[in-house]
N, CA, C and O of each residue as an XYZ file, in Angstrom:
568
protein
N      15.334     -6.373     10.990
C      14.021     -5.746     10.869
C      13.127     -6.307     11.980
O      13.059     -7.524     12.151
N      12.428     -5.427     12.751
C      11.598     -5.908     13.846
C      10.424     -6.736     13.344
O       9.894     -6.496     12.258
N      10.031     -7.700     14.141
C       8.880     -8.536     13.844
C       7.626     -7.670     13.859
O       7.346     -7.017     14.864
N       6.863     -7.649     12.762
C       5.668     -6.813     12.663
C       4.635     -7.193     13.718
O       3.986     -6.310     14.279
N       4.468     -8.463     13.996
C       3.512     -8.922     15.010
C       3.915     -8.395     16.387
O       3.061     -7.947     17.153
N       5.220     -8.446     16.708
C       5.705     -7.950     17.985
C       5.450     -6.449     18.101
O       5.023     -5.973     19.154
N       5.705     -5.707     17.035
C       5.461     -4.266     17.042
C       3.981     -3.988     17.286
O       3.642     -3.078     18.043
N       3.101     -4.754     16.659
C       1.670     -4.567     16.841
C       1.284     -4.817     18.299
O       0.475     -4.078     18.861
N       1.853     -5.848     18.909
C       1.513     -6.187     20.291
C       2.095     -5.175     21.274
O       1.481     -4.898     22.305
N       3.263     -4.622     20.975
C       3.947     -3.749     21.913
C       3.891     -2.288     21.507
O       4.638     -1.476     22.053
N       3.036     -1.930     20.573
C       2.911     -0.554     20.138
C       2.408      0.325     21.270
O       2.247     -0.130     22.402
N       2.168      1.560     20.957
C       1.689      2.504     21.959
C       0.393      3.141     21.481
O       0.041      3.062     20.305
N      -0.309      3.772     22.412
C      -1.516      4.513     22.051
C      -1.150      5.638     21.083
O      -1.913      5.943     20.167
N       0.011      6.249     21.283
C       0.455      7.325     20.396
C       0.652      6.828     18.963
O       0.318      7.533     18.010
N       1.195      5.611     18.807
C       1.365      5.039     17.462
C       0.010      4.760     16.824
O      -0.168      4.973     15.625
N      -0.941      4.287     17.614
C      -2.290      4.045     17.088
C      -2.919      5.360     16.660
O      -3.571      5.434     15.618
N      -2.724      6.401     17.467
C      -3.275      7.706     17.114
C      -2.666      8.246     15.824
O      -3.380      8.783     14.976
N      -1.357      8.108     15.674
C      -0.698      8.554     14.441
C      -1.242      7.796     13.235
O      -1.473      8.392     12.183
N      -1.448      6.487     13.378
C      -2.015      5.682     12.286
C      -3.444      6.104     11.980
O      -3.856      6.092     10.820
N      -4.207      6.479     13.007
C      -5.588      6.933     12.834
C      -5.632      8.195     11.961
O      -6.376      8.252     10.983
N      -4.836      9.197     12.320
C      -4.847     10.440     11.541
C      -4.253     10.237     10.149
O      -4.675     10.896      9.198
N      -3.286      9.341     10.018
C      -2.749      9.019      8.703
C      -3.840      8.395      7.821
O      -3.972      8.753      6.651
N      -4.614      7.469      8.381
C      -5.702      6.829      7.616
C      -6.760      7.857      7.225
O      -7.289      7.804      6.115
N      -7.072      8.788      8.120
C      -8.036      9.851      7.785
C      -7.522     10.702      6.633
O      -8.262     11.004      5.697
N      -6.265     11.084      6.703
C      -5.687     11.930      5.658
C      -5.614     11.223      4.315
O      -5.659     11.873      3.270
N      -5.500      9.896      4.329
C      -5.437      9.114      3.086
C      -6.804      8.594      2.655
O      -6.920      7.980      1.594
N      -7.844      8.831      3.460
C      -9.202      8.332      3.192
C      -9.219      6.810      3.095
O      -9.914      6.252      2.246
N      -8.464      6.138      3.953
C      -8.359      4.684      3.951
C      -9.250      4.110      5.053
O      -8.814      3.949      6.193
N     -10.490      3.807      4.705
C     -11.470      3.334      5.681
C     -11.063      1.987      6.268
O     -11.264      1.752      7.460
N     -10.496      1.103      5.458
C     -10.083     -0.206      5.975
C      -8.999     -0.056      7.040
O      -9.079     -0.674      8.102
N      -7.987      0.763      6.759
C      -6.919      0.989      7.741
C      -7.475      1.669      8.983
O      -7.081      1.343     10.103
N      -8.376      2.599      8.789
C      -9.000      3.319      9.905
C      -9.759      2.356     10.812
O      -9.594      2.392     12.031
N     -10.581      1.504     10.230
C     -11.404      0.597     11.038
C     -10.580     -0.506     11.700
O     -10.994     -1.059     12.718
N      -9.427     -0.827     11.136
C      -8.559     -1.837     11.747
C      -7.978     -1.352     13.070
O      -7.478     -2.156     13.857
N      -8.037     -0.050     13.322
C      -7.487      0.527     14.548
C      -8.474      0.507     15.711
O      -8.093      0.770     16.851
N      -9.731      0.197     15.432
C     -10.749      0.184     16.481
C     -10.726     -1.152     17.231
O     -10.371     -2.188     16.668
N     -11.109     -1.107     18.501
C     -11.199     -2.320     19.315
C     -12.266     -3.243     18.731
O     -13.166     -2.793     18.023
N     -12.159     -4.530     19.033
C     -13.133     -5.511     18.563
C     -14.461     -5.409     19.306
O     -15.454     -5.995     18.877
N     -14.487     -4.691     20.389
C     -15.665     -4.536     21.240
C     -16.836     -3.939     20.457
O     -16.649     -3.011     19.670
N     -18.031     -4.465     20.668
C     -19.218     -3.932     20.002
C     -19.654     -2.586     20.573
O     -20.502     -1.914     19.987
N     -19.094     -2.191     21.695
C     -19.501     -0.956     22.363
C     -18.619      0.242     22.026
O     -18.664      1.245     22.738
N     -17.822      0.171     20.969
C     -17.018      1.320     20.570
C     -17.944      2.461     20.174
O     -19.061      2.231     19.711
N     -17.470      3.707     20.358
C     -18.313      4.884     20.137
C     -17.555      5.921     19.330
O     -16.355      6.121     19.521
N     -18.272      6.582     18.423
C     -17.728      7.676     17.633
C     -18.784      8.775     17.562
O     -19.950      8.515     17.266
N     -18.357     10.005     17.839
C     -19.258     11.156     17.745
C     -18.562     12.207     16.894
O     -17.526     12.748     17.279
N     -19.148     12.491     15.725
C     -18.617     13.513     14.829
C     -19.227     14.863     15.200
O     -20.290     14.901     15.820
N     -18.582     15.969     14.835
C     -19.101     17.293     15.194
C     -20.562     17.479     14.762
O     -20.891     17.354     13.582
N     -21.415     17.775     15.719
C     -22.827     18.000     15.429
C     -23.606     16.751     15.077
O     -24.779     16.837     14.712
N     -22.976     15.587     15.181
C     -23.628     14.348     14.775
C     -24.117     13.534     15.952
O     -23.864     13.877     17.107
N     -24.826     12.443     15.653
C     -25.333     11.567     16.703
C     -24.227     10.662     17.252
O     -23.156     10.554     16.654
N     -24.483     10.032     18.358
C     -23.559      9.048     18.921
C     -23.693      7.767     18.108
O     -24.787      7.213     17.993
N     -22.593      7.297     17.548
C     -22.569      6.066     16.761
C     -21.951      4.973     17.616
O     -20.870      5.158     18.177
N     -22.628      3.834     17.721
C     -22.145      2.731     18.537
C     -21.973      1.499     17.659
O     -22.889      1.116     16.932
N     -20.809      0.884     17.725
C     -20.556     -0.355     16.997
C     -19.865     -0.129     15.665
O     -19.907      0.956     15.086
N     -19.224     -1.197     15.199
C     -18.427     -1.135     13.974
C     -19.235     -0.746     12.746
O     -18.782      0.078     11.952
N     -20.418     -1.317     12.572
C     -21.191     -1.054     11.352
C     -21.564      0.421     11.245
O     -21.382      1.028     10.190
N     -22.081      1.001     12.320
C     -22.496      2.409     12.290
C     -21.300      3.332     12.090
O     -21.379      4.303     11.337
N     -20.195      3.030     12.765
C     -19.001      3.874     12.654
C     -18.402      3.782     11.259
O     -18.022      4.799     10.679
N     -18.315      2.581     10.718
C     -17.763      2.409      9.370
C     -18.622      3.136      8.329
O     -18.090      3.813      7.450
N     -19.930      2.998      8.427
C     -20.829      3.666      7.472
C     -20.620      5.179      7.493
O     -20.586      5.818      6.441
N     -20.482      5.746      8.683
C     -20.270      7.187      8.798
C     -18.935      7.604      8.192
O     -18.867      8.588      7.456
N     -17.865      6.854      8.501
C     -16.562      7.198      7.937
C     -16.554      7.043      6.417
O     -15.933      7.849      5.723
N     -17.224      6.035      5.893
C     -17.284      5.872      4.441
C     -17.930      7.093      3.793
O     -17.464      7.563      2.755
N     -18.997      7.607      4.395
C     -19.668      8.791      3.851
C     -18.774     10.030      3.951
O     -18.690     10.816      3.008
N     -18.117     10.196      5.084
C     -17.247     11.354      5.294
C     -16.051     11.330      4.351
O     -15.663     12.368      3.813
N     -15.466     10.158      4.149
C     -14.243     10.048      3.351
C     -14.495      9.785      1.871
O     -13.546      9.611      1.106
N     -15.754      9.752      1.459
C     -16.084      9.488      0.054
C     -15.485     10.531     -0.886
O     -15.201     10.230     -2.045
N     -15.293     11.747     -0.399
C     -14.732     12.820     -1.225
C     -13.215     12.926     -1.104
O     -12.605     13.793     -1.731
N     -12.599     12.055     -0.306
C     -11.145     12.077     -0.139
C     -10.749     12.326      1.299
O     -11.592     12.412      2.192
N      -9.444     12.441      1.506
C      -8.894     12.611      2.845
C      -9.287     13.930      3.486
O      -9.680     14.875      2.802
N      -9.177     13.981      4.804
C      -9.613     15.155      5.557
C      -8.518     16.173      5.824
O      -8.823     17.327      6.124
N      -7.261     15.787      5.724
C      -6.138     16.687      5.979
C      -6.248     17.348      7.354
O      -6.321     18.571      7.476
N      -6.257     16.514      8.360
C      -6.317     16.960      9.758
C      -4.935     16.821     10.370
O      -4.277     15.790     10.222
N      -4.503     17.862     11.056
C      -3.226     17.850     11.748
C      -3.477     17.960     13.251
O      -3.828     19.034     13.740
N      -3.301     16.857     13.990
C      -3.514     16.926     15.439
C      -2.339     17.634     16.120
O      -1.185     17.461     15.728
N      -2.649     18.429     17.138
C      -1.598     19.111     17.893
C      -2.049     19.275     19.338
O      -3.177     18.931     19.693
N      -1.172     19.793     20.146
C      -1.446     20.083     21.550
C      -2.010     18.867     22.293
O      -3.021     18.956     22.989
N      -1.342     17.755     22.128
C      -1.764     16.514     22.769
C      -1.661     16.618     24.284
O      -0.647     17.064     24.820
N      -2.717     16.203     24.961
C      -2.705     16.035     26.411
C      -3.101     14.592     26.663
O      -4.161     14.153     26.216
N      -2.252     13.842     27.382
C      -2.472     12.412     27.600
C      -2.671     12.112     29.075
O      -2.048     12.719     29.946
N      -3.557     11.159     29.330
C      -3.736     10.583     30.657
C      -3.686      9.074     30.476
O      -4.466      8.511     29.707
N      -2.759      8.409     31.190
C      -2.542      6.974     31.005
C      -2.850      6.175     32.255
O      -2.694      6.650     33.380
N      -3.292      4.950     32.028
C      -3.265      3.909     33.043
C      -2.594      2.721     32.372
O      -2.186      2.808     31.214
N      -2.481      1.642     33.072
C      -1.827      0.470     32.502
C      -2.557     -0.036     31.264
O      -1.917     -0.490     30.315
N      -3.898      0.034     31.260
C      -4.682     -0.557     30.174
C      -5.473      0.449     29.342
O      -6.180      0.050     28.416
N      -5.373      1.751     29.650
C      -6.109      2.734     28.865
C      -5.310      4.024     28.741
O      -4.419      4.306     29.542
N      -5.647      4.790     27.730
C      -5.000      6.071     27.495
C      -6.039      7.019     26.907
O      -6.719      6.687     25.936
N      -6.152      8.198     27.503
C      -7.089      9.212     27.030
C      -6.272     10.363     26.463
O      -5.423     10.935     27.146
N      -6.539     10.695     25.204
C      -5.830     11.783     24.527
C      -6.829     12.865     24.164
O      -7.897     12.568     23.628
N      -6.499     14.111     24.448
C      -7.256     15.224     23.898
C      -6.304     15.985     22.988
O      -5.148     16.226     23.335
N      -6.810     16.358     21.822
C      -5.994     17.063     20.837
C      -6.795     18.185     20.199
O      -8.026     18.181     20.197
N      -6.065     19.133     19.663
C      -6.644     20.158     18.804
C      -6.407     19.674     17.381
O      -5.268     19.439     16.980
N      -7.480     19.528     16.625
C      -7.375     19.090     15.234
C      -7.397     20.313     14.328
O      -8.421     20.985     14.208
N      -6.283     20.594     13.703
C      -6.210     21.689     12.745
C      -6.666     21.202     11.383
O      -6.273     20.125     10.936
N      -7.498     21.999     10.724
C      -8.008     21.637      9.408
C      -8.339     22.920      8.652
O      -7.991     24.010      9.105
N      -8.994     22.804      7.524
C      -9.409     23.958      6.744
C     -10.929     23.922      6.607
O     -11.501     22.908      6.208
N     -11.576     25.036      6.940
C     -13.036     25.136      6.825
C     -13.439     25.178      5.356
O     -12.600     25.378      4.478
N     -14.733     24.987      5.097
C     -15.253     25.036      3.726
C     -14.941     26.383      3.074
O     -14.803     26.459      1.853
N     -14.830     27.439      3.868
C     -14.526     28.780      3.350
C     -13.065     28.919      2.927
O     -12.689     29.906      2.295
N     -12.244     27.930      3.278
C     -10.826     27.998      2.977
C     -10.006     28.550      4.129
O      -8.776     28.551      4.070
N     -10.664     29.013      5.164
C      -9.987     29.549      6.342
C      -9.500     28.422      7.241
O     -10.128     27.364      7.295
N      -8.393     28.628      7.946
C      -7.964     27.621      8.924
C      -9.041     27.452      9.992
O      -9.691     28.418     10.393
N      -9.218     26.235     10.439
C     -10.223     25.937     11.463
C      -9.637     24.928     12.430
O      -8.601     24.321     12.159
N     -10.300     24.755     13.548
C      -9.840     23.752     14.507
C     -11.039     23.102     15.186
O     -12.098     23.704     15.365
N     -10.823     21.863     15.549
C     -11.803     21.064     16.266
C     -11.117     20.546     17.529
O      -9.889     20.516     17.608
N     -11.911     20.143     18.507
C     -11.365     19.538     19.713
C     -11.775     18.077     19.726
O     -12.951     17.757     19.554
N     -10.808     17.189     19.931
C     -11.089     15.757     19.888
C     -10.618     15.076     21.160
O      -9.598     15.435     21.747
N     -11.395     14.080     21.565
C     -11.003     13.169     22.632
C     -10.930     11.785     22.015
O     -11.896     11.304     21.423
N      -9.776     11.150     22.158
C      -9.554      9.801     21.650
C      -9.188      8.916     22.829
O      -8.241      9.203     23.562
N      -9.945      7.836     23.009
C      -9.691      6.917     24.111
C      -9.228      5.589     23.535
O      -9.843      5.040     22.621
N      -8.120      5.080     24.093
C      -7.500      3.844     23.636
C      -7.498      2.828     24.768
O      -7.379      3.175     25.943
N      -7.633      1.576     24.385
C      -7.594      0.475     25.350
C      -6.531     -0.516     24.900
O      -6.402     -0.805     23.711
N      -5.781     -1.027     25.850
C      -4.762     -2.047     25.536
C      -5.488     -3.377     25.382
O      -6.170     -3.825     26.304
N      -5.347     -3.994     24.248
C      -6.019     -5.256     23.939
C      -4.970     -6.303     23.581
O      -3.793     -5.966     23.455
N      -5.363     -7.555     23.415
C      -4.401     -8.560     22.953
C      -3.791     -8.221     21.590
O      -2.726     -8.733     21.244
N      -4.465     -7.358     20.813
C      -3.965     -6.933     19.499
C      -3.182     -5.631     19.569
O      -2.796     -5.087     18.534
N      -2.944     -5.128     20.761
C      -2.253     -3.848     20.917
C      -3.245     -2.759     21.299
O      -4.384     -3.056     21.662
N      -2.828     -1.513     21.223
C      -3.683     -0.383     21.587
C      -4.716     -0.145     20.487
O      -4.373     -0.039     19.310
N      -5.980     -0.064     20.888
C      -7.075      0.123     19.936
C      -7.996      1.248     20.404
O      -8.119      1.515     21.599
N      -8.635      1.895     19.440
C      -9.558      2.995     19.725
C     -10.871      2.434     20.268
O     -11.419      1.480     19.716
N     -11.370      3.029     21.347
C     -12.695      2.677     21.862
C     -13.644      3.874     21.792
O     -14.863      3.706     21.851
N     -13.085      5.090     21.666
C     -13.914      6.293     21.558
C     -13.175      7.358     20.771
O     -11.996      7.618     21.010
N     -13.881      7.975     19.826
C     -13.395      9.167     19.119
C     -14.545     10.154     19.165
O     -15.607      9.898     18.597
N     -14.343     11.285     19.839
C     -15.398     12.294     20.000
C     -14.817     13.647     19.610
O     -13.840     14.111     20.198
N     -15.431     14.270     18.610
C     -14.945     15.550     18.112
C     -16.048     16.588     18.224
O     -17.214     16.316     17.936
N     -15.655     17.788     18.648
C     -16.621     18.888     18.702
C     -16.026     20.115     18.035
O     -14.808     20.280     17.956
N     -16.914     20.962     17.560
C     -16.512     22.220     16.942
C     -16.047     23.143     18.057
O     -16.703     23.267     19.092
N     -14.925     23.781     17.838
C     -14.366     24.683     18.842
C     -14.647     26.126     18.438
O     -14.303     26.542     17.331
N     -15.262     26.881     19.322
C     -15.530     28.281     18.996
C     -14.261     29.127     19.092
O     -13.324     28.782     19.812
N     -14.247     30.215     18.371
C     -13.146     31.161     18.474
C     -11.860     30.673     17.846
O     -11.829     29.665     17.140
N     -10.790     31.418     18.122
C      -9.487     31.042     17.553
C      -8.944     29.785     18.220
O      -9.366     29.402     19.311
N      -8.005     29.161     17.540
C      -7.370     27.950     18.094
C      -6.713     28.300     19.421
O      -6.111     29.365     19.557
N      -6.824     27.416     20.387
C      -6.187     27.687     21.676
C      -4.672     27.749     21.532
O      -4.085     27.072     20.688
N      -4.062     28.557     22.356
C      -2.620     28.692     22.350
C      -2.020     27.490     23.061
O      -2.481     27.090     24.130
N      -0.995     26.926     22.461
C      -0.291     25.801     23.056
C       0.578     26.309     24.193
O       1.548     27.028     23.949
N       0.251     25.950     25.444
C       1.054     26.455     26.552
C       2.509     26.005     26.497
O       3.379     26.675     27.053
N       2.789     24.888     25.840
C       4.161     24.418     25.697
C       4.959     25.258     24.721
O       6.189     25.241     24.752
N       4.275     25.998     23.850
C       4.957     26.795     22.830
C       5.342     28.177     23.339
O       6.123     28.874     22.692
N       4.816     28.579     24.467
C       5.121     29.900     25.003
C       6.506     29.915     25.630
O       6.912     28.961     26.293
N       7.208     30.986     25.418
C       8.540     31.153     25.991
C       8.414     32.090     27.182
O       7.894     33.200     27.065
N       8.896     31.630     28.326
C       8.872     32.461     29.524
C      10.212     33.148     29.694
O      11.261     32.542     29.470
N      10.180     34.415     30.091
C      11.419     35.172     30.311
C      11.624     35.381     31.792
O      12.609     35.997     32.199
């Protein structure tokens, strides 16, 4: 069995992102906040909301959002840009609107490599107008 500490140190931004969406779906604020960098300058922007800076403001917002339970968000259409110490991911977040109709949001997640492994430094989500964008990787060319 792999050493858990080693896995944490050598994980990837993609693993951190998967853990982030898993914590959202389970409404686990503690697990969610453990994925953020220790830096006081971390930022979170929810759709239509203000810019939240720092652990206290971000945690308070997530506690309010997740008070009713998990969000059931399915990230797809990942586009990644990497450097040695950072990774920028843009995803389409599939979810269900209050009306019960399928909906989608656009998210940018920025990760930084830290002594504790890859951690979130920015999560910014905006409402996407119109239908969900088509995944160019899913198209079949003839």
